[in-house]
C-alpha positions as CSV (number, residue, x, y, z in Angstrom):
1,M,-0.1,0.0,-0.1
2,P,1.2,3.6,-0.4
3,F,2.9,6.5,1.5
4,R,-0.5,9.0,2.2
5,D,0.2,12.4,2.5
6,H,-1.4,13.0,5.9
7,F,-1.4,16.5,5.4
8,R,-3.1,17.5,2.8
9,P,-6.8,16.6,1.2
10,P,-8.5,13.9,1.9
11,L,-6.6,13.0,5.4
12,D,-5.5,16.5,6.3
13,D,-8.0,16.8,9.3
14,S,-5.9,17.5,12.3
15,A,-7.6,14.6,14.3
16,Y,-6.5,11.8,11.8
17,W,-3.1,13.1,12.3
18,D,-3.0,13.3,16.1
19,G,-4.5,9.8,16.3
20,F,-2.0,8.3,14.1
21,H,1.1,9.9,14.8
22,G,-0.1,9.0,18.5
23,Q,-0.8,5.0,17.6
24,W,2.0,4.6,15.3
25,P,4.8,4.3,18.3
26,A,2.7,1.0,19.7
27,M,2.1,-0.5,16.6
28,I,6.1,-0.3,16.0
29,V,6.5,-2.0,19.3
30,L,4.4,-4.7,18.5
31,G,6.1,-5.0,15.0
32,L,9.3,-5.5,17.4
33,F,8.1,-7.9,19.8
34,D,8.9,-11.0,17.9
35,K,12.1,-9.5,16.4
36,L,14.1,-8.4,19.9
37,P,16.2,-11.0,21.3
38,K,15.8,-11.7,25.4
39,G,16.9,-9.5,27.3
40,Y,15.4,-6.2,25.4
41,V,12.1,-4.8,25.4
42,A,10.6,-1.4,23.7
43,L,8.4,0.7,24.9
44,P,5.9,3.5,23.2
45,H,6.8,7.4,24.5
46,V,4.2,9.8,23.6
47,H,4.5,13.3,25.3
48,L,2.5,16.2,23.8
49,G,4.0,19.8,24.0
50,R,0.8,21.5,24.7
51,E,0.1,19.1,27.5
52,I,1.4,18.7,30.8
53,E,4.2,15.7,31.6
54,V,5.8,14.8,34.6
55,D,8.8,12.1,34.8
56,V,9.0,10.5,37.6
57,A,12.2,8.4,38.5
58,S,12.0,4.8,38.7
59,F,12.8,4.7,42.2
60,E,11.9,7.1,45.1
61,K,13.4,8.1,48.1
62,D,10.7,8.7,51.6
63,A,9.8,12.4,51.6
64,T,11.3,12.4,54.9
65,S,14.6,11.0,54.8
66,T,17.8,13.0,54.6
67,I,21.0,13.4,52.2
68,P,24.1,12.2,53.3
69,G,26.0,14.9,55.0
70,Q,22.8,16.8,55.6
71,E,21.5,15.3,58.4
72,G,20.1,18.2,60.0
73,N,20.5,21.9,61.3
74,G,19.9,20.9,64.8
75,N,16.0,21.7,64.9
76,G,15.0,18.4,63.3
77,G,14.6,20.2,59.4
78,V,17.4,20.0,56.5
79,A,20.0,23.1,56.2
80,V,18.3,25.1,53.2
81,W,20.6,26.4,50.6
82,S,19.7,29.2,49.0
83,P,20.9,29.8,45.5
84,A,22.6,32.8,43.9
85,S,19.4,34.8,41.5
86,P,20.0,33.2,38.0
87,T,22.5,35.0,35.5
88,L,20.3,34.9,32.6
89,T,16.2,34.5,32.6
90,V,14.3,34.5,28.6
91,E,11.0,33.1,27.9
92,A,11.4,29.5,26.1
93,D,8.9,27.4,25.2
94,L,11.3,24.4,25.1
95,A,8.8,21.8,27.1
96,N,6.2,22.5,24.1
97,L,7.8,20.2,21.6
98,D,6.0,16.9,20.6
99,E,7.6,13.9,21.2
100,Y,6.6,10.6,19.4
101,E,9.5,7.6,19.8
102,V,10.2,4.3,20.3
103,R,12.7,3.3,22.9
104,V,14.4,-0.2,23.2
105,Y,16.1,-1.0,26.7
106,D,18.5,-3.8,27.0
107,T,17.4,-5.0,30.3
108,E,20.0,-7.3,30.9
109,R,22.6,-4.1,30.9
110,G,20.8,-2.2,33.5
111,R,17.8,-1.4,31.0
112,R,20.1,0.8,29.3
113,L,19.1,2.8,26.9
114,V,19.6,0.9,23.1
115,A,17.9,2.6,20.3
116,A,15.1,5.2,19.5
117,V,12.8,5.6,16.8
118,E,12.0,9.1,16.8
119,I,8.8,10.3,14.6
120,V,8.9,13.9,13.8
121,S,6.1,15.9,14.4
122,P,5.1,19.2,12.2
123,S,6.1,21.1,15.9
124,N,9.7,19.4,15.6
125,K,10.1,21.2,12.2
126,D,7.8,24.2,12.4
127,R,10.9,27.0,13.9
128,P,14.8,27.1,13.5
129,E,14.8,26.6,17.3
130,H,12.5,23.5,17.3
131,R,15.1,22.1,14.8
132,R,17.7,22.8,16.9
133,I,16.3,20.9,19.7
134,F,15.6,17.9,17.6
135,V,19.0,17.8,16.4
136,A,20.7,18.1,19.0
137,K,18.8,15.2,21.2
138,C,19.7,12.8,18.1
139,A,23.2,13.7,18.5
140,A,23.3,13.7,22.3
141,L,21.7,9.9,21.8
142,L,24.4,8.9,19.3
143,Q,27.1,10.2,21.1
144,Q,25.9,7.7,24.0
145,R,26.2,5.0,21.9
146,V,21.9,5.2,21.3
147,S,20.9,3.7,17.6
148,V,18.9,6.6,16.5
149,V,15.6,6.3,13.1
150,I,14.3,9.1,11.9
151,V,10.8,9.0,10.5
152,D,10.2,12.3,9.1
153,L,6.2,11.9,7.3
154,V,6.0,15.8,7.5
155,T,4.6,16.8,4.2
156,I,4.4,20.7,5.1
157,R,7.5,21.9,6.3
158,H,10.1,21.3,3.6
159,F,13.5,20.7,6.3
160,N,15.3,17.8,6.3
161,L,16.4,17.2,10.0
162,Y,18.5,14.5,8.9
163,A,20.8,16.9,6.7
164,D,20.8,19.4,9.9
165,L,22.3,16.2,11.9
166,L,24.9,15.9,9.5
167,G,25.6,19.9,9.4
168,L,25.8,19.4,13.3
169,I,29.1,17.3,13.0
170,D,30.3,19.3,9.6
171,R,29.4,16.5,7.8
172,T,27.1,16.2,4.4
173,D,25.6,12.9,2.7
174,P,26.0,13.4,-1.5
175,A,23.1,11.1,-2.1
176,L,20.6,14.3,-0.2
177,G,21.9,16.7,-3.1
178,P,21.5,20.6,-3.3
179,E,17.8,20.2,-2.1
180,P,17.3,17.3,0.4
181,A,14.1,15.1,0.5
182,P,11.4,16.7,3.5
183,V,10.2,13.4,3.9
184,Y,12.5,10.4,4.5
185,V,13.8,8.0,6.9
186,A,17.2,7.6,8.5
187,S,18.7,4.8,10.4
188,C,22.1,6.2,12.2
189,R,24.6,4.9,14.7
190,W,27.8,5.8,15.9
191,V,30.3,3.6,16.5
192,A,34.0,3.4,18.3
193,T,37.2,3.6,16.4
194,T,40.7,3.4,17.3
195,G,40.8,6.8,15.9
196,G,37.8,8.0,17.6
197,G,34.7,7.2,16.0
198,R,32.5,7.1,12.8
199,L,28.9,7.7,11.9
200,E,27.0,5.4,10.1
201,T,23.4,5.6,8.4
202,W,21.0,4.4,6.1
203,N,19.1,7.0,4.5
204,H,16.0,6.9,2.2
205,A,14.0,9.4,0.8
206,L,10.3,8.8,0.4
207,A,8.1,9.5,-2.0
208,L,3.9,9.8,-2.1
209,G,2.6,6.3,-3.2
210,Q,5.3,3.7,-2.3
211,P,5.9,2.0,0.5
212,L,8.2,2.7,3.1
213,P,11.6,0.7,3.5
214,T,12.7,-1.8,6.1
215,L,15.8,-0.2,8.3
216,P,18.4,-1.4,10.8
217,L,17.3,-0.7,14.4
218,W,21.1,-1.2,16.2
219,L,20.7,-2.7,19.2
220,S,24.5,-2.8,19.6
221,E,27.8,-2.7,17.4
222,D,27.1,-6.2,16.1
223,L,23.4,-7.1,16.6
224,A,20.5,-5.3,14.5
225,V,16.6,-5.9,13.9
226,P,15.2,-5.2,11.0
227,L,12.5,-2.0,11.9
228,E,9.7,-3.1,9.1
229,L,8.1,0.6,8.3
230,E,5.8,-0.5,5.6
231,K,4.4,-3.2,8.2
232,S,3.3,-0.9,11.2
233,Y,2.7,1.7,8.9
234,E,-0.2,0.0,7.1
235,E,-1.4,-1.8,10.5
236,T,-1.8,1.7,11.9
237,C,-3.3,2.8,8.6
238,R,-5.6,-0.4,9.0
239,V,-6.5,0.3,12.7
240,L,-7.6,4.1,12.4
241,Y,-9.7,3.2,9.5
242,I,-7.4,5.1,7.2
243,A,-7.8,4.6,3.2
């Protein structure tokens, strides 16, 4: 089945995109269920910038416990340290960005994050600062040896975040040409070498009416599983009655 334009008639109703974008990570997780080796788990993560989300640590100390070296001030309470006033205060909307992703963890190595599938939303591409934040996030994940797959179906924003990621490290992909495709998928990983490291990518431009490719999802330096985007995409369209 073909890759559809979710941002123009007849599928340009915002409810279609929000529902599709929220459902796809779950379908990708289902598709990875039988492919991930023992000890790996995939989880969907969706954060809508226009809503409030609070992340709570996996383990919490009791609220009445004290920090070593700060047992109290003699009056039954913990000594309070007051920092100086901030040197800069500016308006910023860093918390107002949408995130749609799938995270893969190695549960046998302390639930270490090993891979992330980042599904681009319109808000990730609508402003220069939003594009920089998205690219910086991907670069930080790669630096931590987390493989990253960027999936961009946003046809109404003519920017290529994969090209921006390469530009951040002063590199280019000759296959992109002078005008990189605005819709594309790219799998990226950073591999350590004796001389430092190298970035390896699998980039594919997308076209309306064509199937989505299968990309390598790297779990370690020598272990990858197939990320079958077409299968999860079509299953998402099917359950949401998107023709």
